[in-house]
C-alpha positions in Angstrom: -7.8 6.3 22.1 -10.5 9.0 22.5 -8.0 11.6 23.7 -5.8 10.9 20.6 -8.8 11.2 18.2 -9.8 14.4 19.9 -6.3 15.9 19.8 -6.1 15.0 16.1 -9.5 16.6 15.4 -8.5 19.8 17.2 -5.0 20.0 15.7 -3.2 19.6 19.0 -0.9 17.1 20.5 -2.2 15.0 23.3 0.1 16.8 25.8 -1.3 20.2 24.6 -4.9 19.0 24.9 -4.5 17.5 28.3 -2.8 20.7 29.6 -5.8 22.8 28.4 -8.8 20.5 28.9 -10.8 20.5 32.1 -12.6 17.4 33.3 -15.9 19.1 32.4 -14.8 19.8 28.9 -13.5 16.3 28.5 -16.9 15.0 29.5 -18.7 17.3 27.1 -16.4 16.2 24.3 -17.2 12.5 25.1 -20.9 13.3 25.0 -20.4 15.1 21.7 -18.5 12.2 20.3 -21.2 9.8 21.5 -24.0 11.8 19.8 -22.4 13.3 16.7 -19.0 11.7 16.4 -15.6 13.3 15.9 -14.5 13.7 12.3 -12.5 10.7 11.0 -9.4 12.6 9.8 -7.7 9.6 8.4 -10.7 8.7 6.3 -11.0 12.3 5.1 -7.3 12.2 3.8 -7.9 8.8 2.2 -10.9 10.2 0.3 -9.0 13.3 -0.6 -6.1 11.2 -2.0 -8.5 9.2 -4.2 -10.3 12.3 -5.4 -6.9 14.0 -6.1 -5.8 11.0 -8.2 -9.1 11.1 -10.2 -8.7 14.8 -10.6 -5.1 14.5 -11.8 -6.3 12.0 -14.4 -8.9 14.5 -15.5 -6.3 17.3 -15.7 -6.7 19.0 -12.4 -3.5 20.2 -10.6 -5.0 20.6 -7.1 -3.1 19.2 -4.2 -4.6 16.4 -2.1 -4.8 18.8 0.9 -7.2 21.0 -1.1 -9.8 18.2 -1.1 -9.8 17.8 2.7 -12.7 19.5 4.5 -11.8 22.5 6.6 -9.8 21.4 9.6 -10.2 22.7 13.1 -6.7 24.2 13.1 -7.3 26.0 9.8 -8.9 29.3 11.0 -9.0 30.9 7.5 -12.5 30.8 6.0 -12.8 29.7 2.4 -13.4 32.5 -0.1 -15.8 32.3 -3.0 -12.7 31.8 -5.2 -11.5 28.9 -3.0 -14.9 27.2 -3.4 -15.0 27.8 -7.1 -11.4 26.4 -7.5 -12.3 23.3 -5.5 -15.3 22.6 -7.8 -13.3 23.3 -11.0 -15.0 26.6 -11.8 -12.2 29.0 -10.9 
């Protein structure tokens, strides 16, 4: 299950991850997970959905995906306008 969680966290399929990952890198990722933990992507989406519903009730029109923290596969840094929009100031 670790490989699946790692693939999800990195935005890759298991096949892609296994094709690119060395044994040493896999060991390093396991150590990282043991010490800091991989992000729980499913929990992030569940929280985002709950926040999105609450926001909709309050009049926000942001999509659920806009409440999910930056994902590994999203290489575009947030702008000041993005941050302001996420906090309802933009």
